[in-house]
C-alpha positions as CSV (number, residue, x, y, z in Angstrom):
1,X,-1.8,17.7,1.8
2,X,-2.1,21.4,2.9
3,X,-0.3,20.6,6.1
4,X,2.5,18.6,4.4
5,X,2.9,21.4,1.9
6,X,3.3,23.8,4.8
7,X,5.9,21.4,6.3
8,X,8.2,21.5,3.3
9,X,6.7,19.1,0.8
10,X,7.9,21.0,-2.3
11,X,8.1,18.2,-4.9
12,X,7.1,19.4,-8.4
13,X,6.1,22.8,-7.2
14,X,7.4,24.6,-10.3
15,X,5.0,22.6,-12.5
16,X,2.0,22.7,-10.2
17,X,-1.2,24.5,-10.9
18,X,-1.7,28.0,-9.3
19,X,-4.1,26.6,-6.7
20,X,-1.3,24.8,-5.0
21,X,0.8,27.9,-4.5
22,X,-2.3,29.8,-3.4
23,X,-3.2,27.3,-0.7
24,X,0.4,27.2,0.5
25,X,0.6,31.0,0.7
26,X,-2.7,31.3,2.6
27,X,-1.6,28.6,5.1
28,X,1.7,30.4,5.6
29,X,-0.2,33.6,6.4
30,X,-2.5,31.8,8.8
31,X,0.3,30.2,10.8
32,X,2.2,33.5,10.9
33,X,-0.7,35.2,12.7
34,X,-2.1,32.3,14.7
35,X,0.1,30.7,17.4
36,X,-2.6,27.9,17.7
37,X,-2.4,27.2,14.0
38,X,1.4,27.3,14.0
39,X,1.5,24.8,16.9
40,X,-1.0,22.4,15.2
41,X,1.0,22.6,12.0
42,X,4.3,22.1,13.7
43,X,3.0,19.0,15.5
44,X,2.2,17.4,12.1
45,X,5.6,18.4,10.7
46,X,7.3,16.7,13.6
47,X,5.2,13.6,13.1
48,X,6.0,13.6,9.5
49,X,9.7,13.8,10.3
50,X,9.5,11.1,12.9
51,X,7.7,8.7,10.6
52,X,9.7,9.4,7.5
53,X,11.0,6.5,5.5
54,X,14.8,7.0,5.2
55,X,14.7,5.4,1.7
56,X,12.1,7.9,0.5
57,X,12.6,11.2,2.1
58,X,9.8,13.7,1.5
59,X,7.5,10.9,0.4
60,X,3.8,11.4,1.2
61,X,2.4,8.1,-0.2
62,X,1.5,6.6,3.1
63,X,-0.6,9.8,3.9
64,X,-2.4,9.3,0.6
65,X,-3.3,5.8,1.7
66,X,-4.5,7.1,5.0
67,X,-6.6,9.8,3.5
68,X,-8.4,7.3,1.3
69,X,-9.5,5.4,4.4
70,X,-10.7,8.5,6.4
71,X,-14.2,9.8,6.6
72,X,-15.1,13.5,6.3
73,X,-13.9,16.3,8.6
74,X,-13.9,17.4,11.3
75,X,-14.1,13.8,12.8
76,X,-11.7,12.1,10.4
77,X,-13.0,8.7,11.6
78,X,-11.5,5.6,9.9
79,X,-13.7,3.7,7.4
80,X,-12.1,0.4,8.6
81,X,-11.3,-0.9,12.1
82,X,-7.7,0.1,13.0
83,X,-6.5,-3.5,12.8
84,X,-7.8,-3.8,9.2
85,X,-6.2,-0.6,7.9
86,X,-3.7,-0.9,5.0
87,X,-0.2,-1.3,6.6
88,X,1.3,1.9,5.3
89,X,-1.8,3.9,6.4
90,X,-1.7,2.2,9.8
91,X,1.9,3.3,10.3
92,X,0.8,7.0,10.2
93,X,-2.6,6.6,11.8
94,X,-1.3,8.6,14.8
95,X,-1.5,11.8,12.7
96,X,-5.3,11.8,12.9
97,X,-5.6,13.5,16.3
98,X,-3.1,16.1,15.1
99,X,-5.0,16.5,11.9
100,X,-8.2,17.3,13.8
101,X,-6.5,20.1,15.7
102,X,-4.9,21.5,12.5
103,X,-8.2,21.4,10.6
104,X,-9.8,23.6,13.2
105,X,-6.9,25.9,14.1
106,X,-5.9,26.6,10.5
107,X,-9.4,27.2,9.3
108,X,-9.2,24.5,6.6
109,X,-13.0,24.4,6.1
110,X,-13.0,28.0,5.0
111,X,-10.0,27.5,2.9
112,X,-11.7,24.6,1.1
113,X,-14.8,26.7,0.5
114,X,-12.6,29.4,-1.1
115,X,-11.0,26.9,-3.5
116,X,-13.7,24.4,-4.0
117,X,-14.5,26.0,-7.4
118,X,-10.9,25.5,-8.5
119,X,-11.2,21.8,-7.7
120,X,-14.6,21.5,-9.4
121,X,-13.4,23.2,-12.6
122,X,-10.5,20.8,-12.7
123,X,-12.8,17.8,-12.3
124,X,-15.0,19.1,-15.1
125,X,-12.0,19.7,-17.4
126,X,-10.6,16.2,-16.9
127,X,-13.8,14.2,-16.5
128,X,-14.3,13.6,-20.2
129,X,-10.8,12.4,-21.0
130,X,-10.9,9.9,-18.0
131,X,-14.4,8.8,-18.9
132,X,-13.4,8.3,-22.5
133,X,-10.5,6.2,-21.5
134,X,-12.8,3.9,-19.4
135,X,-15.3,3.6,-22.3
136,X,-12.6,2.7,-24.7
137,X,-11.4,-0.1,-22.4
138,X,-15.0,-1.3,-21.8
139,X,-15.6,-1.4,-25.6
140,X,-12.5,-3.6,-26.1
141,X,-13.4,-5.9,-23.2
142,X,-17.1,-6.0,-24.3
143,X,-18.2,-5.4,-20.8
144,X,-20.3,-2.7,-19.1
145,X,-18.7,-0.5,-16.4
146,X,-19.0,-1.7,-12.8
147,X,-19.8,-5.3,-13.6
148,X,-19.1,-6.5,-10.1
149,X,-21.3,-5.1,-7.2
150,X,-19.6,-4.1,-4.0
151,X,-16.5,-2.8,-5.7
152,X,-15.3,0.8,-6.1
153,X,-13.2,2.3,-8.8
154,X,-12.5,5.9,-8.2
155,X,-10.1,8.5,-9.7
156,X,-9.2,11.5,-7.4
157,X,-7.6,14.8,-8.4
158,X,-5.4,16.5,-5.8
159,X,-3.4,19.4,-7.1
160,X,-1.5,19.8,-3.9
161,X,0.5,16.6,-4.8
162,X,3.5,16.7,-7.1
163,X,2.3,16.9,-10.8
164,X,2.6,13.6,-12.5
165,X,2.7,11.7,-9.2
166,X,0.3,8.8,-9.5
167,X,-0.8,6.9,-6.3
168,X,-2.8,3.7,-7.2
169,X,-4.3,1.6,-4.4
170,X,-6.1,-1.8,-4.2
171,X,-7.3,-2.7,-0.7
172,X,-10.2,-5.2,-0.4
173,X,-12.7,-4.4,-3.2
174,X,-11.6,-0.8,-3.6
175,X,-9.5,0.4,-6.5
176,X,-8.4,4.1,-6.1
177,X,-6.1,6.3,-8.1
178,X,-5.0,9.7,-7.0
179,X,-3.0,12.1,-9.2
180,X,-2.1,15.8,-9.5
181,X,-2.5,17.4,-12.9
182,X,0.2,19.8,-13.8
183,X,0.4,22.8,-16.1
184,X,0.5,20.6,-19.2
185,X,-3.0,19.2,-18.2
186,X,-2.0,15.6,-19.0
187,X,-4.0,12.7,-17.7
188,X,-2.0,9.6,-16.6
189,X,-3.9,7.4,-19.1
190,X,-1.8,4.3,-18.8
191,X,-1.9,4.2,-15.0
192,X,-5.7,4.8,-15.0
193,X,-6.3,2.0,-17.5
194,X,-3.9,-0.4,-15.7
195,X,-5.8,0.2,-12.4
196,X,-9.2,-0.1,-14.1
197,X,-8.1,-3.4,-15.7
198,X,-7.2,-4.8,-12.3
199,X,-10.7,-3.6,-11.1
200,X,-12.3,-5.7,-13.9
201,X,-10.0,-8.7,-14.0
202,X,-9.2,-9.4,-10.3
203,X,-12.7,-10.7,-9.6
204,X,-12.5,-13.0,-12.6
205,X,-9.4,-14.6,-11.2
206,X,-11.1,-15.1,-7.9
207,X,-13.8,-17.1,-9.6
208,X,-11.4,-19.3,-11.5
209,X,-9.2,-20.6,-8.7
210,X,-9.1,-24.2,-9.9
211,X,-8.0,-23.3,-13.4
212,X,-5.4,-20.9,-12.1
213,X,-4.0,-23.5,-9.6
214,X,-3.3,-25.8,-12.6
215,X,-0.8,-23.2,-13.8
216,X,1.1,-22.7,-10.5
217,X,4.2,-24.7,-11.7
218,X,5.1,-21.9,-14.1
219,X,6.1,-19.9,-11.0
220,X,9.1,-22.1,-10.7
221,X,10.3,-20.8,-14.1
222,X,10.3,-17.1,-13.0
223,X,12.2,-17.5,-9.7
224,X,15.1,-15.5,-11.1
225,X,13.0,-12.9,-13.0
226,X,13.2,-9.2,-11.7
227,X,9.5,-8.9,-11.0
228,X,8.2,-8.3,-7.5
229,X,8.0,-11.3,-5.1
230,X,4.2,-11.0,-4.9
231,X,3.9,-12.1,-8.5
232,X,6.3,-15.0,-7.9
233,X,4.1,-16.3,-5.1
234,X,0.6,-15.7,-6.4
235,X,-0.4,-17.3,-9.7
236,X,-3.6,-15.2,-9.9
237,X,-1.6,-11.9,-9.7
238,X,1.0,-13.1,-12.2
239,X,-1.6,-14.4,-14.7
240,X,-3.7,-11.3,-14.5
241,X,-0.7,-9.0,-14.9
242,X,0.3,-10.9,-18.1
243,X,-3.3,-10.5,-19.4
244,X,-3.4,-6.8,-18.6
245,X,-0.1,-6.2,-20.3
246,X,-1.4,-8.1,-23.4
247,X,-4.5,-5.9,-23.4
248,X,-2.5,-2.8,-23.0
249,X,-0.4,-3.8,-26.1
250,X,-3.5,-4.1,-28.1
251,X,-5.3,-1.0,-26.9
252,X,-2.5,1.5,-26.4
253,X,-0.4,0.8,-29.5
254,X,-2.1,1.2,-32.9
255,X,-2.7,-2.0,-34.8
256,X,-0.7,-0.5,-37.7
257,X,2.4,-0.6,-35.5
258,X,2.7,-4.3,-35.0
259,X,6.5,-4.2,-34.3
260,X,5.9,-1.8,-31.4
261,X,3.2,-4.1,-30.0
262,X,5.4,-7.1,-30.1
263,X,8.3,-5.2,-28.6
264,X,6.1,-4.2,-25.7
265,X,5.0,-7.9,-25.2
266,X,8.7,-9.0,-25.4
267,X,9.7,-6.5,-22.7
268,X,7.0,-7.8,-20.5
269,X,8.1,-11.4,-21.0
270,X,11.7,-10.5,-20.2
271,X,10.6,-8.9,-17.0
272,X,9.1,-12.2,-15.9
273,X,5.5,-11.9,-17.2
274,X,6.0,-14.9,-19.3
275,X,2.4,-15.5,-20.4
276,X,2.0,-12.1,-22.0
277,X,2.6,-13.4,-25.5
278,X,0.1,-16.3,-25.0
279,X,-2.6,-13.8,-24.0
280,X,-1.6,-11.3,-26.7
281,X,-2.2,-14.0,-29.4
282,X,-5.4,-15.3,-27.7
283,X,-6.8,-11.8,-27.7
284,X,-6.6,-11.7,-31.5
285,X,-9.4,-14.3,-31.6
286,X,-11.2,-12.6,-28.8
287,X,-11.4,-9.3,-30.8
288,X,-13.2,-11.2,-33.6
289,X,-15.8,-12.8,-31.3
290,X,-19.0,-11.3,-29.9
291,X,-18.3,-12.6,-26.4
292,X,-17.2,-10.4,-23.5
293,X,-14.0,-11.1,-21.7
294,X,-15.9,-12.4,-18.6
295,X,-17.2,-15.2,-20.8
296,X,-13.9,-16.2,-22.5
297,X,-11.6,-15.7,-19.5
298,X,-12.0,-19.3,-18.3
299,X,-11.6,-20.6,-21.9
300,X,-8.2,-18.7,-22.2
301,X,-7.0,-20.4,-19.0
302,X,-8.3,-23.8,-20.1
303,X,-6.7,-23.6,-23.6
304,X,-3.3,-22.6,-22.3
305,X,-0.7,-25.4,-23.0
306,X,1.2,-25.3,-19.8
307,X,4.1,-27.5,-21.0
308,X,4.7,-25.3,-24.0
309,X,4.5,-22.1,-22.0
310,X,6.9,-23.4,-19.4
311,X,9.3,-24.4,-22.2
312,X,9.1,-20.8,-23.6
313,X,9.6,-19.4,-20.1
314,X,12.8,-21.4,-19.6
315,X,14.2,-20.1,-22.9
316,X,13.8,-16.4,-21.9
317,X,16.8,-14.3,-20.9
318,X,15.4,-12.2,-18.1
319,X,16.1,-8.4,-17.9
320,X,18.1,-6.9,-15.0
321,X,15.1,-5.0,-13.7
322,X,11.3,-4.7,-14.1
323,X,9.1,-1.7,-14.5
324,X,7.6,-0.6,-11.2
325,X,4.0,-1.9,-10.8
326,X,1.4,0.8,-11.0
327,X,-0.9,-0.6,-8.3
328,X,0.4,-2.5,-5.3
329,X,-1.6,-5.7,-4.8
330,X,-2.9,-5.9,-1.2
331,X,-3.7,-9.7,-1.4
332,X,-0.3,-10.8,-0.2
333,X,-0.4,-8.3,2.7
334,X,-3.8,-9.5,3.7
335,X,-2.8,-13.1,3.5
336,X,0.3,-12.5,5.7
337,X,-1.9,-10.5,8.2
338,X,-4.2,-13.5,8.5
339,X,-1.3,-15.9,9.1
340,X,0.0,-13.6,11.8
341,X,-3.4,-13.4,13.4
342,X,-3.3,-17.2,13.6
343,X,0.2,-17.1,15.1
344,X,-1.0,-14.6,17.8
345,X,-3.9,-16.9,18.7
346,X,-1.6,-19.8,19.0
347,X,0.8,-17.9,21.3
348,X,-2.1,-16.7,23.4
349,X,-3.3,-20.4,23.8
350,X,0.3,-21.5,24.8
351,X,1.3,-23.0,21.5
352,X,4.7,-21.3,21.2
353,X,6.0,-23.8,18.7
354,X,3.1,-23.3,16.4
355,X,3.3,-19.5,16.7
356,X,7.0,-19.5,16.0
357,X,6.6,-21.7,12.9
358,X,4.1,-19.3,11.3
359,X,6.1,-16.2,12.2
360,X,9.2,-17.7,10.7
361,X,7.3,-18.7,7.6
362,X,6.0,-15.1,7.1
363,X,9.5,-13.8,7.5
364,X,10.9,-16.3,5.0
365,X,8.5,-15.2,2.3
366,X,8.8,-11.5,3.1
367,X,12.5,-10.8,2.9
368,X,12.9,-7.2,1.8
369,X,9.1,-7.0,1.4
370,X,6.1,-5.4,3.0
371,X,5.7,-5.9,6.7
372,X,8.0,-8.2,8.7
373,X,7.6,-6.1,11.9
374,X,4.7,-8.1,13.4
375,X,6.5,-11.4,12.7
376,X,9.7,-10.3,14.4
377,X,7.7,-8.9,17.3
378,X,6.1,-12.3,17.8
379,X,9.5,-14.1,17.8
380,X,10.7,-11.5,20.3
381,X,7.7,-12.3,22.6
382,X,8.5,-16.0,22.3
383,X,12.1,-15.4,23.2
384,X,11.0,-13.4,26.3
385,X,8.7,-16.3,27.4
386,X,11.7,-18.7,27.0
387,X,13.9,-16.4,29.1
388,X,16.3,-15.7,26.2
389,X,16.6,-12.0,27.0
390,X,19.5,-11.2,24.8
391,X,17.7,-12.7,21.8
392,X,14.5,-10.9,22.9
393,X,16.1,-7.5,23.0
394,X,17.8,-8.1,19.6
395,X,14.4,-9.0,18.0
396,X,12.5,-6.2,19.7
397,X,15.1,-3.8,18.3
398,X,14.7,-5.4,14.9
399,X,10.9,-5.0,15.2
400,X,11.3,-1.2,16.0
401,X,13.2,-0.8,12.7
402,X,10.8,-2.9,10.7
403,X,7.4,-2.3,12.2
404,X,4.9,-0.3,10.0
405,X,1.9,-0.3,12.3
406,X,1.8,1.9,15.4
407,X,0.8,-0.8,17.9
408,X,3.6,-3.1,17.0
409,X,6.1,-0.2,17.1
410,X,4.8,1.1,20.4
411,X,4.8,-2.3,22.2
412,X,8.3,-3.1,20.9
413,X,9.5,0.1,22.6
414,X,7.6,-0.8,25.8
415,X,9.1,-4.3,26.0
416,X,12.6,-2.8,25.3
417,X,11.9,-0.3,28.1
418,X,11.0,-3.1,30.5
419,X,14.1,-5.1,29.5
420,X,16.4,-2.1,30.2
421,X,14.6,-1.5,33.5
422,X,15.4,-5.1,34.5
423,X,19.0,-4.4,33.6
424,X,18.9,-1.2,35.7
425,X,19.5,1.0,32.7
426,X,16.8,3.5,33.6
427,X,17.9,6.2,31.1
428,X,17.6,3.8,28.1
429,X,14.3,2.5,29.5
430,X,12.8,6.0,29.7
431,X,13.8,6.7,26.0
432,X,11.9,3.7,24.9
433,X,8.8,4.5,27.0
434,X,8.7,8.0,25.5
435,X,9.2,6.6,22.0
436,X,6.2,4.3,22.7
437,X,4.0,7.3,23.5
438,X,5.0,9.0,20.2
439,X,4.5,5.9,18.0
440,X,1.0,6.9,17.2
441,X,-1.0,4.0,18.7
442,X,-4.2,5.5,20.2
443,X,-5.1,2.4,22.3
444,X,-5.6,3.1,26.0
445,X,-3.6,0.1,27.1
446,X,-0.5,1.3,25.2
447,X,-0.6,4.7,26.7
448,X,-1.2,3.3,30.2
449,X,1.8,0.9,29.9
450,X,4.1,3.6,28.5
451,X,3.1,6.1,31.2
452,X,3.5,3.5,33.9
453,X,7.0,2.8,32.7
454,X,7.9,6.5,32.8
455,X,6.5,6.9,36.3
456,X,8.4,3.9,37.9
457,X,10.8,1.2,36.8
458,X,9.2,-2.0,35.5
459,X,8.6,-4.7,38.1
460,X,7.7,-8.2,36.6
461,X,4.6,-9.8,38.0
462,X,4.5,-13.1,39.7
463,X,2.1,-14.6,37.2
464,X,3.1,-17.6,35.1
465,X,5.0,-16.5,32.0
466,X,2.4,-17.9,29.7
467,X,-0.1,-15.4,31.0
C-alpha cells in the first residue's frame, strides 16, 4: 500500500488518519534522494498502470487479495501454489519481484518499525468494538467462536487504504476483512458481521447438501432478479444469504422497530433473496429455544414448505438492482477452475470435443462474470489444432482482453506472436512477445518462449499437431 500511495493512490486522503500522510511523505523523501528507490517505485507504478482495470481506475482491490496470500517480507512467498491463487490476486502476481526490490530499496522495514506503534495503538483502540460485535453475534447464534477447526476469520486494519473502504474475502476456508479506519473512528460493523456470519454458516451448508438440493427448483423463480449470477446458480449460497439477511434484520434493528425490520426483509426479497422472510419468521422460534443454530439449521431446511415459498417468490416484483454483496463467494470461481482443469486434461489427451464442450459450458455460465479468459484460451488452442487460424487469432485476442491470470495472458500473447510471424507480420509479432514478458508470469517456459520469439521469427515444428 505504501508503493501504491506513492504511485498516486489518493482515494479518501482527506479523511485518512495522520499515519497515512506521514508514510506518504517519508516515501516521497526517500525516492527523491535515492535513484534505486525511485526506480523500484516507478517499476511498481508502471505495473499498476499496465494491469489497471479500465472499469475501476485507481482500484487496489486485487492487490489487497494478493497481500492476504503472501508470507512475510523480504521473501513475499505465496501461501498457495500459483495455480491455486485467487483469480484477481493471480492477475497481479507479477508485482511480487518488483515488491521485493522496492521493500529493500525504499527501506520499508525501517519505515514499518517507525510506525508500528501507530498501527498497534489503532488495533488496541478498535479491538473491543470488533470483539464485542462478534460476541453479540455469537450470543444470538448460541454458538462459541471458531466452531469449525481449520477455518480462519480475521479482521485487518490498514490505514493506507481509503477510509471506509471494506475489502472482504472468502477463499477456501479463510474469511478475511480489511478496512481503513478514518478520522471518525467508525468500525464497518455490518460488513464485519456479514463476513463473520458467512464464516459460521457456510460450513453448515456444506454438511446439509441433500436438504439444500431439495430446494434447487426455487432458483428458477429468481432468474430475473437483480442479484449476482453466483446466487442464481448455487442454492447453498442463495439460502445462506437469505438466512444471513434474516439474522441481520433481527440483530441490527431493535425489536421495538418491527416496521424497519420487515422493510429490510422485504427489500431483500425484492432483490431476489426470496427465502429471507421464511428465515426471519423461523428465527422467532429459534430465539425462544435453547438450541444453537448449528442444531436447528437442518430443521429449518426440513420445515421449509417449498411449494409455498415458490408461490411467494413468483408473486414478488423484483427491484431494478441489488445491493452489492459484501463478500465475494469463491466457490463458483473454484468450481469453474476445476472444470477448466478437466478441459485442459482432455485436450492434452487428444479429446478436443470434450475439452471444447467444457470450455463452452464455463463461458455460457460466466457471461459478464469472473474469469472467462482460460475458457476462451482453450477454445483458441482447439481452433489452432483444427487449422482455423482466423478463428484462433480472434479468440486469442479475446483471451488477452479477458484473462485475469498472468499465465493465460502471457501465452495468449505468445500464440498471437506466432500467428503474426507465420503471416510475416514481424512488427506485430514482436509487440505480442514483449507483452508476454510483461504479463507477470514468472514461469521459466513462458520467459523462454517469449524471448525465443523476440530473437527469431517463429518456425512451426514438424511434430503432430496433437503434441
